[in-house]
N, C-alpha and C positions, 0 to 999 in steps of 0.2 A: 235844941241842944244836941251836940254830937255825942255818939256813944264812944266808949273808951277804945274799942277796936278801930273805929273810924279815925280817931285821933292818932293812934299808933300808925295806921296805914298812911295817913296824911303826912306824918313826920318822916316816915321811911321814904316815901316818894319825894318829899321835899329835900331830904338829904341827897338823894340821887340826882335830883334836878339841880341842886346847888353845886354839886361836884361838876356836872356838865357845864353849868354856867361859868363857874370859876376857871375851869380848864380852858374854855374858849376865850374868856377874858384874858387870861395870862398869855395864851398863845397869840392872840390878836395883838397885844401890846408888845410882847417880847420877841416873837418870831416874825410877825408881819408888820410891825411898826405902826399899827393903828393907834389913834388917840384912845384914851380910856373910855370915854363916853361911847364912841363908835364900836369898840371891841365889846363892851358890855351890852350894847344894843343887839349886836349880832348873836352873842351868847344867849341873851334873853329870848330871842325868837326861836332858836334851836331848842333851848331847854323847855320852853312852854309847849312845844309840839309833843315832846316826850311826856311832859307833865299831864297834859290833857288826856292822852290815851291811857295813862296809868290810873289817873283819878276816875275816869269814866268807867274803865273796866275792872278796877280793883278797889280803890278807896271808897267810892260811893256806891258803885255797883247796884244802882237802883234802875228800874225800867223806864227812866225818863227818856222821852224821844230824843234821839241823837241830834237831829237838826235843831230843835229848840235849845237843847243843852249846849250845842256848839256855838250858837249865836250868843247865848248868855255868857258862855266862857270867853268868847272873843271880846265881848264888852268889858268883862272883868279884867282880862289880860291887857286890853288897850289902856285902861286906867292904870294898871300896874306898870305897863311899859313907860307911861309918862311919869309916874312916881319914880321909877328906877332911873330913867334918863335925867330927870330933873335933879335928883339927889346926887347922881354921879357928876353932873356938870357943876353943881354947887360945891361939892366937896373937892373934886380934883382940879377944877379950873378956877373957880372963884376963891376957894379957901386954900388951894395948893396942898391938899392933904394927899397921902398915899392912896393910889387908886384901889388897892386891895382892901384897905380900911373903909374907904367910901362905899365899896361894893357890899361889905358886911352890913353897914348901916342901911343902905338901900334895900338889900335883900330882907332884912328884918322888917322894914316897913311894908314891903310888897307881900311878904309871907303873912303878916297880920291881916292886911287888906284881903288877900286871897282866901284865907281860912274863913273869915267872917262871911264874905260874900258868897263863897262856894256853898257854905252850910245853909245860909238863909235864902239863897235865890238860885244859883246856877244849877245845882244837882237835885233840886226839889221837884217832885212829881207834880 
């Protein structure tokens, strides 16, 4: 079980990550004319790079080996990427919902996935 400080740090990093992701999504769609799934995917990749280094160095800050942790993180993020892209496609293409609403749903699903997996597997020594 995560301690309260870890949960607070996780949420703060998550908020910053979400801001980066949403900004890149919005710019991708509105400024560069990308479809919502592609723009969200680009934003996802950039945001998770920030996310990893913040979680490794601040949120979890345990002496887990960087190489092992990075590989586990990439596995977790790969699954999160598929969850995000799948929900974005389902919502924005199949259901014709607003892409920003779809991203909120996808982000909540990925956030839940990431918190559980990061705590029980990725950043464990």
